[in-house]
C-alpha positions as CSV (number, residue, x, y, z in Angstrom):
1,M,51.2,31.9,20.4
2,V,52.8,33.6,23.4
3,I,49.4,35.0,24.5
4,V,47.8,31.6,24.3
5,F,50.6,30.1,26.4
6,R,50.3,32.8,29.0
7,R,46.5,32.2,29.3
8,L,47.0,28.5,29.6
9,W,49.7,29.0,32.2
10,H,47.4,31.2,34.3
11,G,44.7,28.7,34.0
12,L,46.9,25.8,35.1
13,A,48.3,27.9,38.0
14,L,44.7,28.6,39.2
15,C,43.9,24.9,39.0
16,A,46.9,24.1,41.0
17,L,45.8,26.4,43.8
18,L,42.3,24.9,43.8
19,L,43.6,21.3,43.9
20,A,46.2,21.9,46.6
21,A,44.9,20.0,49.6
22,P,45.0,21.9,53.0
23,A,47.6,20.5,55.4
24,H,46.4,18.1,58.1
25,G,42.7,18.3,57.0
26,Q,42.4,22.0,57.9
27,P,39.7,23.9,56.0
28,R,40.9,26.0,53.0
29,G,40.5,29.7,53.1
30,P,38.6,31.6,50.4
31,L,40.3,31.9,47.0
32,V,40.9,35.5,46.1
33,L,41.8,36.6,42.5
34,A,43.6,39.9,42.8
35,A,45.4,42.5,40.6
36,A,49.1,42.0,40.5
37,S,49.8,45.4,42.1
38,L,48.1,44.1,45.4
39,Q,50.7,41.4,46.1
40,E,52.4,42.8,49.3
41,A,49.4,44.5,50.8
42,L,46.9,41.7,50.3
43,T,49.4,39.1,51.5
44,A,49.8,41.1,54.7
45,A,46.0,41.3,55.0
46,A,45.7,37.5,54.5
47,D,48.3,37.0,57.2
48,S,46.5,39.3,59.6
49,W,43.2,37.5,59.0
50,A,44.9,34.1,59.6
51,R,46.4,35.3,62.9
52,K,42.8,35.9,64.1
53,G,42.2,32.1,63.9
54,H,40.8,31.9,60.3
55,A,41.9,29.7,57.5
56,R,44.4,31.7,55.5
57,P,42.9,33.0,52.2
58,V,44.5,31.6,49.0
59,L,45.7,34.4,46.8
60,S,46.2,34.3,43.1
61,F,47.7,37.5,41.5
62,A,47.7,38.4,37.8
63,A,46.5,41.2,35.5
64,S,42.8,42.1,36.2
65,S,42.1,41.3,32.6
66,A,43.4,37.8,32.8
67,L,41.6,37.1,36.1
68,A,38.3,38.5,34.8
69,R,38.5,36.2,31.8
70,Q,39.1,33.2,34.0
71,I,36.0,34.1,36.1
72,A,34.0,34.5,32.9
73,A,35.2,31.0,31.9
74,K,33.7,29.7,35.2
75,A,36.9,29.3,37.1
76,P,35.8,28.7,40.7
77,A,36.8,31.5,43.1
78,D,35.4,33.5,46.0
79,L,36.5,37.1,45.7
80,F,37.7,39.3,42.8
81,F,39.8,42.4,43.6
82,S,40.3,44.3,40.3
83,A,42.6,47.3,39.6
84,D,39.8,49.1,37.6
85,E,36.1,49.3,37.3
86,E,35.9,48.1,33.7
87,W,37.0,44.5,34.4
88,M,34.6,44.3,37.4
89,D,31.9,45.6,35.1
90,Y,32.8,42.9,32.6
91,I,32.0,40.1,35.1
92,A,29.1,42.0,36.7
93,A,27.5,42.1,33.2
94,R,27.7,38.3,33.2
95,N,26.0,38.1,36.6
96,L,29.2,36.6,38.1
97,I,29.3,38.9,41.2
98,V,27.0,39.4,44.1
99,S,26.1,43.0,43.3
100,S,25.4,44.0,46.9
101,T,29.0,43.1,47.9
102,R,30.7,45.3,45.3
103,A,32.7,48.1,46.9
104,D,35.3,50.6,45.7
105,L,38.1,50.1,48.3
106,L,41.5,51.5,47.1
107,T,43.0,54.3,45.0
108,N,46.5,54.6,43.5
109,R,48.8,56.9,41.4
110,L,50.9,56.3,38.3
111,V,54.6,57.0,38.2
112,I,57.5,56.8,35.8
113,V,60.2,54.6,37.2
114,A,63.9,54.3,36.3
115,P,66.7,52.1,37.7
116,A,67.7,53.1,41.2
117,A,71.1,54.4,40.0
118,S,69.5,56.8,37.4
119,K,69.6,60.5,38.1
120,L,66.8,61.3,35.6
121,S,64.0,63.6,36.8
122,L,61.0,64.4,34.7
123,V,58.4,67.1,35.1
124,V,55.4,65.4,33.7
125,R,53.3,67.9,31.8
126,S,51.9,68.4,28.3
127,G,54.5,67.6,25.7
128,F,57.2,66.6,28.1
129,P,60.3,64.9,26.5
130,L,59.5,61.3,27.3
131,A,60.8,59.9,24.0
132,A,64.1,61.7,24.4
133,A,64.4,60.5,28.0
134,L,64.2,56.9,26.7
135,G,67.4,57.5,24.8
136,G,66.5,54.9,22.1
137,G,65.3,52.4,24.7
138,R,61.8,51.1,25.2
139,L,59.1,52.2,27.6
140,A,57.9,49.3,29.8
141,L,54.2,49.2,30.2
142,A,51.5,46.8,31.1
143,D,49.5,45.9,27.9
144,P,47.6,49.2,27.2
145,D,45.0,47.3,25.2
146,A,43.7,45.3,28.2
147,V,45.6,45.7,31.5
148,P,44.4,48.5,33.8
149,A,47.8,50.0,34.5
150,G,48.6,50.1,30.8
151,R,45.2,51.6,29.9
152,Y,45.5,54.3,32.5
153,A,49.0,55.1,31.2
154,K,47.9,55.3,27.6
155,E,45.0,57.6,28.5
156,A,47.4,59.9,30.4
157,L,50.1,60.0,27.8
158,T,47.5,60.6,25.1
159,G,46.1,63.5,27.0
160,L,49.6,64.9,27.7
161,K,50.3,64.7,23.9
162,V,53.3,62.3,24.1
163,W,51.7,58.9,23.3
164,A,52.3,59.2,19.6
165,S,56.1,59.7,20.3
166,V,56.4,56.5,22.2
167,E,53.7,54.1,21.1
168,N,55.9,52.3,18.6
169,N,58.7,51.9,21.2
170,L,56.9,50.1,24.0
171,A,57.9,47.0,25.9
172,R,54.5,45.5,26.5
173,A,54.1,43.4,29.6
174,E,51.4,41.0,30.7
175,N,50.8,42.9,34.0
176,V,52.2,45.9,35.9
177,R,54.7,43.8,37.9
178,A,56.1,42.3,34.7
179,A,56.6,45.9,33.4
180,L,58.4,46.8,36.6
181,A,60.6,43.8,36.3
182,L,61.7,45.0,32.8
183,V,63.1,48.1,34.4
184,V,64.7,46.2,37.3
185,R,66.5,43.9,34.8
186,G,67.7,46.8,32.6
187,A,65.6,45.6,29.7
188,A,63.9,49.0,29.6
189,P,65.3,52.4,30.8
190,L,61.9,53.6,32.0
191,G,58.5,52.2,32.9
192,I,55.1,53.3,34.0
193,V,53.7,51.5,37.0
194,Y,51.6,52.3,40.1
195,A,53.2,54.3,42.9
196,T,52.7,51.3,45.2
197,D,54.8,49.1,42.8
198,A,57.7,51.5,42.8
199,R,57.5,51.7,46.6
200,A,57.7,47.9,46.9
201,E,60.8,47.6,44.6
202,G,64.1,49.0,45.9
203,A,65.9,48.5,42.6
204,V,63.9,51.4,41.0
205,R,63.3,55.1,41.8
206,V,60.5,57.4,40.8
207,A,61.6,59.7,38.0
208,G,58.3,61.4,37.6
209,W,54.7,61.5,38.9
210,I,51.9,61.4,36.3
211,P,49.2,64.0,37.3
212,A,46.1,62.2,38.7
213,T,44.0,64.6,36.5
214,A,45.6,63.1,33.3
215,H,43.5,59.9,33.5
216,K,40.3,58.7,35.0
217,P,40.6,57.9,38.8
218,I,42.4,54.7,39.6
219,T,40.0,52.7,41.6
220,Y,40.2,49.1,43.0
221,P,36.8,47.5,43.4
222,L,36.2,44.3,45.4
223,A,33.3,41.9,45.2
224,R,32.2,38.4,46.2
225,L,31.6,36.0,43.3
226,T,28.4,34.2,42.7
227,A,30.4,31.0,42.4
228,S,31.7,31.4,45.9
229,T,31.2,28.4,48.2
230,N,33.6,29.2,51.0
231,P,31.8,30.2,54.2
232,E,34.7,32.6,55.2
233,A,34.7,34.6,51.9
234,E,32.2,37.3,53.1
235,G,34.1,37.6,56.4
236,F,37.4,38.2,54.7
237,R,35.7,40.7,52.3
238,R,34.4,42.7,55.3
239,F,37.7,42.6,57.0
240,L,39.4,44.1,54.0
241,L,36.8,46.9,54.1
242,S,37.2,47.5,57.8
243,A,39.2,50.2,59.4
244,E,41.9,47.7,60.2
245,G,42.0,46.3,56.7
246,K,42.2,49.8,55.2
247,G,45.0,50.7,57.6
248,L,47.0,47.7,56.2
249,F,46.6,48.9,52.6
250,R,47.5,52.5,53.5
251,R,50.7,51.1,55.1
252,Y,51.7,49.9,51.6
253,G,51.0,53.2,50.0
254,F,47.4,52.8,48.7
255,G,44.7,55.4,49.2
256,T,41.4,54.1,50.7
257,R,37.8,55.2,50.2
């Protein structure tokens, strides 16, 4: 019931974005569906694009899984910015992207976060004492069955031989920012999020870095959707791929390709 409600809420939120009339008859910018972890960086990029005299892009953030399913359900949008290749592949297999516009743009890292006041420090290696570090609390994680951050985390913890010790003690969240919020609110003593999420939230600190070799590379692909009707969608996509656009993302802690 909760999952159905969340999907309905995301659908209604997207409809609200689409129906919102531009002020004073100005043209609407392209609608971009983007992974939750991109909030600050992509917002800055949209602001920069608007300062160049373009209509400001409309941004909708959620888990890549939720957004891909909306696209598959024929929700109208212009660009999709996923936090992994699999959900881009999912819509590409349905002929919903312009294949020539697909590009791998960003990279990221996974970290274990704790509240800012915590003194915990973890050396993340095979068999490290993650369950003991939780102290009976739960590990906040984006849904490992669907959401990219959660899937990367599960892969890493499985390879590090600690997944079995924590899998029954997870606080599953609908996206990576919701997992981060559980740590901020004290609902979970530890969480696994992207390094860029930890950097954006002053109420947490990094307690441990997960080795990049413990999971497949974290890649953010970007593509224009075949349903796109906005004449500025391709221009904004190219701006994000430009040296200036990449520089904006690096400022927020992302790696670029």
